[in-house]
Kinemage of the C-alpha trace (Angstrom):
@kinemage 1
@onewidth
@group {chain A} dominant
@subgroup {mainchain}
@vectorlist {calphas} color= white
{ca unk a 1} P -14.929 13.583 4.977
{ca unk a 2} L -15.320 11.884 1.533
{ca unk a 3} L -12.883 9.600 -0.012
{ca unk a 4} L -12.760 6.939 2.700
{ca unk a 5} L -14.683 4.312 0.647
{ca unk a 6} L -12.992 2.093 -1.964
{ca unk a 7} L -14.293 -0.688 -4.241
{ca unk a 8} L -17.848 -1.508 -5.630
{ca unk a 9} L -18.726 -5.236 -5.415
{ca unk a 10} L -16.017 -5.678 -2.517
{ca unk a 11} L -16.035 -2.371 -0.649
{ca unk a 12} L -14.078 -0.983 2.238
{ca unk a 13} L -14.600 1.886 4.473
{ca unk a 14} L -11.549 2.854 6.620
{ca unk a 15} L -11.570 5.140 9.785
{ca unk a 16} L -9.312 6.353 12.523
{ca unk a 17} L -6.327 8.742 12.890
{ca unk a 18} L -2.601 8.050 13.653
{ca unk a 19} L -2.743 9.314 17.322
{ca unk a 20} L -6.467 8.892 17.979
{ca unk a 21} L -7.981 5.980 19.838
{ca unk a 22} L -7.829 3.499 17.047
{ca unk a 23} L -7.812 2.782 13.178
{ca unk a 24} L -10.162 0.279 11.575
{ca unk a 25} L -12.171 -0.770 8.455
{ca unk a 26} L -15.577 -1.961 7.542
{ca unk a 27} L -15.553 -4.578 4.810
{ca unk a 28} L -18.633 -5.355 2.691
{ca unk a 29} L -19.161 -8.066 -0.036
{ca unk a 30} L -17.389 -10.863 1.627
{ca unk a 31} L -18.675 -14.085 0.489
{ca unk a 32} L -20.897 -15.844 3.216
{ca unk a 33} L -19.293 -18.763 4.710
{ca unk a 34} L -15.562 -17.746 4.054
{ca unk a 35} L -13.456 -19.172 6.941
{ca unk a 36} L -12.139 -16.236 8.661
{ca unk a 37} L -10.430 -15.643 12.086
{ca unk a 38} L -8.425 -12.747 13.671
{ca unk a 39} L -5.265 -14.963 13.193
{ca unk a 40} L -5.865 -14.851 9.456
{ca unk a 41} L -5.709 -11.073 9.410
{ca unk a 42} L -3.000 -10.729 11.984
{ca unk a 43} L -0.506 -12.521 9.945
{ca unk a 44} L -0.621 -9.617 7.409
{ca unk a 45} L -0.743 -6.887 10.017
{ca unk a 46} L 2.486 -8.273 11.687
{ca unk a 47} L 4.204 -7.714 8.362
{ca unk a 48} L 3.297 -4.102 8.282
{ca unk a 49} L 3.440 -3.160 12.010
{ca unk a 50} L 6.092 -0.627 13.134
{ca unk a 51} L 9.201 -1.422 15.412
{ca unk a 52} L 10.205 -4.442 13.186
{ca unk a 53} L 13.864 -3.430 12.562
{ca unk a 54} L 16.376 -0.621 12.872
{ca unk a 55} L 15.329 0.781 9.552
{ca unk a 56} L 11.766 1.129 10.570
{ca unk a 57} L 10.074 3.696 13.084
{ca unk a 58} L 10.691 2.745 16.697
{ca unk a 59} L 6.953 3.247 17.455
{ca unk a 60} L 5.759 0.128 19.291
{ca unk a 61} L 2.397 -1.109 18.287
{ca unk a 62} L 1.237 -4.814 18.421
{ca unk a 63} L -1.446 -3.931 15.793
{ca unk a 64} L -3.693 -6.551 17.300
{ca unk a 65} L -6.924 -6.836 15.198
{ca unk a 66} L -10.359 -7.418 16.782
{ca unk a 67} L -13.330 -8.505 14.646
{ca unk a 68} L -16.417 -6.722 15.858
{ca unk a 69} L -19.008 -8.093 13.447
{ca unk a 70} L -19.771 -9.987 10.435
{ca unk a 71} L -18.026 -13.368 11.580
{ca unk a 72} L -19.876 -16.117 13.442
{ca unk a 73} L -18.233 -19.455 14.570
{ca unk a 74} L -15.189 -18.651 12.409
{ca unk a 75} L -17.152 -17.901 9.114
{ca unk a 76} L -18.204 -14.671 7.404
{ca unk a 77} L -22.008 -14.272 7.650
{ca unk a 78} L -22.242 -11.923 4.574
{ca unk a 79} L -22.979 -8.911 6.819
{ca unk a 80} L -20.423 -6.069 6.986
{ca unk a 81} L -17.263 -7.138 8.791
{ca unk a 82} L -15.911 -4.433 11.143
{ca unk a 83} L -12.330 -4.698 12.294
{ca unk a 84} L -10.617 -2.425 14.801
{ca unk a 85} L -6.932 -2.083 15.659
{ca unk a 86} L -6.429 0.111 18.931
{ca unk a 87} L -3.613 2.609 19.106
{ca unk a 88} L -1.444 1.737 22.120
{ca unk a 89} L 1.694 3.847 21.615
{ca unk a 90} L 0.070 7.072 20.487
{ca unk a 91} L 1.890 10.248 21.730
{ca unk a 92} L -0.150 13.241 20.477
{ca unk a 93} L 1.710 15.702 22.766
{ca unk a 94} L 4.827 15.052 20.732
{ca unk a 95} L 3.183 17.090 17.875
{ca unk a 96} L 1.858 20.079 19.961
{ca unk a 97} L 4.651 22.373 18.531
{ca unk a 98} L 3.412 21.563 14.985
{ca unk a 99} L -0.293 22.823 15.521
{ca unk a 100} L 0.531 26.167 14.061
{ca unk a 101} L 2.980 25.343 11.242
{ca unk a 102} L 2.897 23.284 7.910
{ca unk a 103} L 5.359 20.395 7.657
{ca unk a 104} L 7.087 20.334 4.182
{ca unk a 105} L 6.138 17.380 2.182
{ca unk a 106} L 3.090 16.472 4.270
{ca unk a 107} L -0.798 17.026 3.724
{ca unk a 108} L -0.710 19.745 6.447
{ca unk a 109} L -1.228 22.730 3.966
{ca unk a 110} L -3.565 20.858 1.762
{ca unk a 111} L -5.888 19.585 4.507
{ca unk a 112} L -5.985 23.020 6.097
{ca unk a 113} L -6.859 24.570 2.694
{ca unk a 114} L -9.652 22.067 2.140
{ca unk a 115} L -11.270 21.750 5.510
{ca unk a 116} L -10.040 24.739 7.386
{ca unk a 117} L -8.940 22.451 10.266
{ca unk a 118} L -6.686 19.597 10.528
{ca unk a 119} L -5.599 16.995 12.846
{ca unk a 120} L -1.731 17.900 13.541
{ca unk a 121} L -1.106 14.752 15.652
{ca unk a 122} L 1.198 12.819 13.333
{ca unk a 123} L -0.737 13.730 10.195
{ca unk a 124} L -4.112 12.400 11.600
{ca unk a 125} L -6.002 10.754 8.724
{ca unk a 126} L -3.192 11.469 6.355
{ca unk a 127} L -0.788 9.299 8.312
{ca unk a 128} L 0.676 6.057 7.030
{ca unk a 129} L -0.906 4.499 10.067
{ca unk a 130} L -4.244 4.466 8.244
{ca unk a 131} L -2.943 1.777 5.976
{ca unk a 132} L -3.099 -0.811 8.745
{ca unk a 133} L -6.975 -0.739 8.164
{ca unk a 134} L -6.204 -1.380 4.391
{ca unk a 135} L -3.965 -4.413 5.201
{ca unk a 136} L -6.450 -5.803 7.519
{ca unk a 137} L -9.002 -5.679 4.711
{ca unk a 138} L -6.524 -6.944 2.338
{ca unk a 139} L -6.012 -9.939 4.476
{ca unk a 140} L -9.531 -10.861 3.838
{ca unk a 141} L -9.296 -10.242 0.116
{ca unk a 142} L -6.393 -12.624 -0.090
{ca unk a 143} L -8.530 -15.241 1.615
{ca unk a 144} L -11.056 -14.818 -1.089
{ca unk a 145} L -8.465 -14.984 -3.855
{ca unk a 146} L -6.598 -17.995 -2.623
{ca unk a 147} L -9.211 -20.646 -3.785
{ca unk a 148} L -9.153 -18.957 -7.130
{ca unk a 149} L -5.316 -19.651 -7.374
{ca unk a 150} L -4.444 -15.994 -7.383
{ca unk a 151} L -1.353 -15.029 -5.435
{ca unk a 152} L 0.254 -11.551 -4.999
{ca unk a 153} L 3.871 -10.765 -4.057
{ca unk a 154} L 5.436 -7.330 -3.755
{ca unk a 155} L 9.009 -6.490 -2.845
{ca unk a 156} L 11.498 -3.585 -2.651
{ca unk a 157} L 13.097 -3.465 -6.058
{ca unk a 158} L 15.213 -0.266 -5.330
{ca unk a 159} L 16.146 1.965 -2.384
{ca unk a 160} L 17.740 5.298 -3.472
{ca unk a 161} L 20.310 4.558 -6.169
{ca unk a 162} L 20.564 0.945 -5.089
{ca unk a 163} L 18.698 -1.511 -7.135
{ca unk a 164} L 18.162 -5.395 -6.880
{ca unk a 165} L 19.972 -7.224 -9.652
{ca unk a 166} L 18.046 -10.420 -9.233
{ca unk a 167} L 14.738 -11.402 -7.906
{ca unk a 168} L 14.403 -14.439 -5.458
{ca unk a 169} L 11.091 -14.291 -3.907
{ca unk a 170} L 12.262 -16.531 -1.095
{ca unk a 171} L 14.598 -13.810 -0.009
{ca unk a 172} L 11.989 -11.138 0.424
{ca unk a 173} L 10.992 -11.744 3.905
{ca unk a 174} L 14.552 -12.699 5.073
{ca unk a 175} L 15.865 -9.120 5.257
{ca unk a 176} L 14.470 -5.912 6.876
{ca unk a 177} L 14.080 -4.016 3.425
{ca unk a 178} L 12.200 -6.821 1.898
{ca unk a 179} L 14.465 -6.959 -1.122
{ca unk a 180} L 14.706 -10.047 -3.249
{ca unk a 181} L 18.377 -9.766 -3.701
{ca unk a 182} L 20.296 -10.292 -0.432
{ca unk a 183} L 23.350 -8.499 -1.645
{ca unk a 184} L 21.445 -5.309 -2.645
{ca unk a 185} L 19.502 -5.676 0.582
{ca unk a 186} L 22.626 -5.246 2.667
{ca unk a 187} L 23.592 -2.155 0.787
{ca unk a 188} L 20.061 -0.745 0.996
{ca unk a 189} L 20.164 -1.178 4.762
{ca unk a 190} L 23.416 0.661 4.991
{ca unk a 191} L 22.238 3.488 2.852
{ca unk a 192} L 19.061 3.932 5.010
{ca unk a 193} L 21.184 3.875 8.165
{ca unk a 194} L 23.299 6.651 6.653
{ca unk a 195} L 20.285 8.814 5.722
{ca unk a 196} L 18.855 8.370 8.998
{ca unk a 197} L 21.935 9.368 10.837
{ca unk a 198} L 22.144 12.429 8.629
{ca unk a 199} L 18.467 13.261 9.746
{ca unk a 200} L 17.225 12.569 6.240
{ca unk a 201} L 15.324 9.900 4.376
{ca unk a 202} L 15.289 7.788 1.204
{ca unk a 203} L 12.726 6.721 -1.409
{ca unk a 204} L 12.636 3.753 -3.785
{ca unk a 205} L 10.812 1.393 -6.072
{ca unk a 206} L 8.444 -1.485 -5.165
{ca unk a 207} L 7.433 -4.042 -7.636
{ca unk a 208} L 4.307 -6.160 -7.367
{ca unk a 209} L 3.527 -9.426 -9.320
{ca unk a 210} L 0.168 -11.225 -9.335
{ca unk a 211} L -0.014 -14.635 -10.700
{ca unk a 212} L -3.160 -16.834 -11.488
{ca unk a 213} L -5.166 -13.751 -12.537
{ca unk a 214} L -7.748 -14.984 -15.164
{ca unk a 215} L -8.197 -13.184 -18.386
{ca unk a 216} L -11.213 -10.881 -18.675
{ca unk a 217} L -10.992 -8.772 -15.450
{ca unk a 218} L -11.513 -5.072 -15.903
{ca unk a 219} L -13.945 -2.834 -17.666
{ca unk a 220} L -13.196 -1.407 -21.083
{ca unk a 221} L -13.311 2.262 -20.412
{ca unk a 222} L -13.404 4.002 -17.123
{ca unk a 223} L -12.974 1.082 -14.809
{ca unk a 224} L -10.054 -0.542 -16.554
{ca unk a 225} L -8.006 -2.964 -14.246
{ca unk a 226} L -4.808 -1.049 -14.583
{ca unk a 227} L -6.724 2.230 -14.046
{ca unk a 228} L -8.257 0.827 -10.749
{ca unk a 229} L -4.870 -0.571 -9.567
{ca unk a 230} L -3.312 2.941 -10.360
{ca unk a 231} L -5.917 4.592 -8.221
{ca unk a 232} L -5.378 2.092 -5.497
{ca unk a 233} L -1.578 2.637 -5.406
{ca unk a 234} L -1.801 6.398 -5.837
{ca unk a 235} L -4.175 6.500 -2.928
{ca unk a 236} L -1.195 5.622 -0.790
{ca unk a 237} L 0.236 8.877 0.530
{ca unk a 238} L 4.009 8.080 -0.322
{ca unk a 239} L 3.447 6.891 -3.810
{ca unk a 240} L 4.130 9.328 -6.711
{ca unk a 241} L 4.134 7.115 -9.716
{ca unk a 242} L 3.165 3.801 -11.281
{ca unk a 243} L 4.014 1.898 -14.344
{ca unk a 244} L 2.828 -1.581 -15.757
{ca unk a 245} L 5.024 -4.048 -17.634
{ca unk a 246} L 7.614 -2.177 -19.689
{ca unk a 247} L 6.204 0.997 -18.308
{ca unk a 248} L 8.131 4.181 -19.181
{ca unk a 249} L 10.651 1.941 -20.851
{ca unk a 250} L 8.175 1.610 -23.723
{ca unk a 251} L 8.835 5.099 -25.154
{ca unk a 252} L 12.365 3.780 -26.320
{ca unk a 253} L 10.806 0.675 -27.920
{ca unk a 254} L 9.319 0.295 -31.371
{ca unk a 255} L 5.790 -1.308 -31.644
{ca unk a 256} L 7.395 -4.489 -33.178
{ca unk a 257} L 9.294 -4.743 -29.881
{ca unk a 258} L 6.575 -3.765 -27.350
{ca unk a 259} L 3.800 -5.821 -28.761
{ca unk a 260} L 3.411 -9.147 -26.955
{ca unk a 261} L 3.179 -11.868 -29.633
{ca unk a 262} L 0.436 -14.339 -29.113
{ca unk a 263} L 1.467 -18.034 -29.467
{ca unk a 264} L -0.100 -21.367 -28.949
{ca unk a 265} L 1.416 -21.525 -25.520
{ca unk a 266} L 0.205 -17.968 -24.591
{ca unk a 267} L 1.989 -14.598 -24.731
{ca unk a 268} L 5.653 -14.796 -25.786
{ca unk a 269} L 6.402 -11.664 -23.724
{ca unk a 270} L 4.760 -9.511 -21.257
{ca unk a 271} L 5.628 -5.951 -21.867
{ca unk a 272} L 2.003 -4.964 -21.422
{ca unk a 273} L 2.282 -6.213 -17.698
{ca unk a 274} L -0.756 -8.423 -17.957
{ca unk a 275} L -3.299 -5.829 -19.125
{ca unk a 276} L -4.395 -4.923 -22.578
{ca unk a 277} L -7.371 -2.458 -23.196
{ca unk a 278} L -7.874 -2.303 -19.460
{ca unk a 279} L -8.662 -6.052 -19.221
{ca unk a 280} L -6.405 -8.766 -17.816
{ca unk a 281} L -4.720 -11.040 -20.331
{ca unk a 282} L -4.254 -13.947 -18.089
{ca unk a 283} L -0.428 -13.314 -18.119
{ca unk a 284} L 1.306 -12.336 -14.861
{ca unk a 285} L 0.229 -8.910 -13.713
{ca unk a 286} L 3.364 -6.730 -13.084
{ca unk a 287} L 3.578 -3.131 -11.886
{ca unk a 288} L 5.984 -0.891 -9.983
{ca unk a 289} L 5.323 2.141 -7.883
{ca unk a 290} L 7.559 5.045 -7.065
{ca unk a 291} L 7.784 5.670 -3.406
{ca unk a 292} L 8.914 9.113 -2.252
{ca unk a 293} L 11.378 9.749 0.599
{ca unk a 294} L 9.620 10.048 4.076
{ca unk a 295} L 8.607 13.591 4.596
{ca unk a 296} L 9.270 13.721 8.277
{ca unk a 297} L 13.008 14.395 8.644
{ca unk a 298} L 15.030 15.792 11.441
{ca unk a 299} L 16.885 18.302 9.195
{ca unk a 300} L 15.807 21.913 9.526
{ca unk a 301} L 13.444 23.023 6.811
{ca unk a 302} L 11.755 26.287 5.795
{ca unk a 303} L 7.930 26.505 6.076
{ca unk a 304} L 5.103 28.992 7.018
{ca unk a 305} L 2.799 29.169 9.884
{ca unk a 306} L -0.951 29.423 9.808
{ca unk a 307} L -0.508 33.341 9.522
{ca unk a 308} L 1.767 32.853 6.563
{ca unk a 309} L 4.861 33.901 8.440
{ca unk a 310} L 8.036 32.040 7.421
{ca unk a 311} L 9.419 29.682 10.023
{ca unk a 312} L 12.160 27.001 10.349
{ca unk a 313} L 11.454 23.567 11.612
{ca unk a 314} L 12.904 20.218 12.231
{ca unk a 315} L 10.581 17.219 12.649
{ca unk a 316} L 10.989 15.181 15.753
{ca unk a 317} L 9.038 12.074 16.685
{ca unk a 318} L 9.329 8.517 15.371
{ca unk a 319} L 9.349 7.925 11.745
{ca unk a 320} L 10.612 5.472 8.960
{ca unk a 321} L 13.742 6.584 7.279
{ca unk a 322} L 12.490 4.709 4.221
{ca unk a 323} L 8.951 3.688 3.609
{ca unk a 324} L 9.525 0.999 1.130
{ca unk a 325} L 9.944 -1.998 3.588
{ca unk a 326} L 6.520 -1.385 5.374
{ca unk a 327} L 4.698 -0.360 2.301
{ca unk a 328} L 5.166 -3.733 0.699
{ca unk a 329} L 2.267 -5.537 2.429
{ca unk a 330} L 0.122 -2.435 1.717
{ca unk a 331} L 0.814 -2.761 -1.886
{ca unk a 332} L -0.188 -6.325 -1.750
{ca unk a 333} L -3.393 -5.580 0.250
{ca unk a 334} L -4.448 -2.855 -2.263
{ca unk a 335} L -3.798 -5.204 -5.240
{ca unk a 336} L -5.870 -7.902 -3.646
{ca unk a 337} L -8.731 -5.470 -2.921
{ca unk a 338} L -8.828 -4.443 -6.614
{ca unk a 339} L -8.707 -8.032 -7.917
{ca unk a 340} L -11.385 -9.287 -5.642
{ca unk a 341} L -13.597 -6.409 -6.584
{ca unk a 342} L -13.247 -7.185 -10.383
{ca unk a 343} L -13.574 -10.866 -9.891
{ca unk a 344} L -16.780 -10.445 -8.188
{ca unk a 345} L -17.853 -8.024 -10.930
{ca unk a 346} L -16.837 -10.468 -13.599
{ca unk a 347} L -18.798 -13.314 -11.901
{ca unk a 348} L -21.922 -11.025 -11.767
{ca unk a 349} L -21.531 -10.385 -15.574
{ca unk a 350} L -21.299 -13.946 -16.250
{ca unk a 351} L -24.285 -14.862 -14.049
{ca unk a 352} L -22.069 -16.197 -11.089
{ca unk a 353} L -20.245 -18.688 -13.425
């Protein structure tokens, strides 16, 4: 299977399936001597793992990471770092009835169309569980970014029709939906509960902000910084859209309004979201992603089986009624991977300066 490798100067290869033995990742391009322990990685995995709250899947996984190679006496050696996370609460038998039918909203049909075979156990490779490997790799990327003064924070800006009215980053990890507005967070939780009780699900918007990103990152044509970030975010199965800065709101603005004036103190505004011409401006990097409602729902739906016969199915098993809370650390991880990759490429361009 192609498409499991991401990045150039800082590259990851993920592997594993939702209800297989494990998921994991091989990370290449890590600076030799970087201090790194399993505890550094576990911090981020604990933010993504299932079973955290009533609005998350009840699947119980510790998501304990094991470093298999590339680290010696607490420091990266410069060799590939292999990380594995063993699946402890896999229940492949729960998906036996889905072997012959395609689930609406899932990649079942398209995987079968491409490969002629698919792993029906909880979506296999297409499962959101694959993102645990990305978060593990992203934890390393964050360690690389820290000395450069780059910080990345994502949060749930909207769930269904309920949006945050203020952004207080200190509130993000204090509520189960990871919303920066505690009042909106309480309403979001109730809306997710209601959707879950109705055997349905909700989508939302997650915003990400990166500060300390130096000007000059990104390539001018095909490897633009925003293009690579868009690829990173749209590679997440639940993400259906992305916008930077003013985003789609720019269509109602005039050029005189949207252009970010340059002053002696820097940019007066940031409608561009920190990227111009595909290259970072040095201003805060800001983007938002649209997260679709979880595809696995208990409501009866119409589909077809492998022979094209119409069937009606209701999805059982353990699923998040809203993906936003647990995708937040995944968004941060993917952003970190892109920024480290471009930092290393820029460093090579400037001769290691």
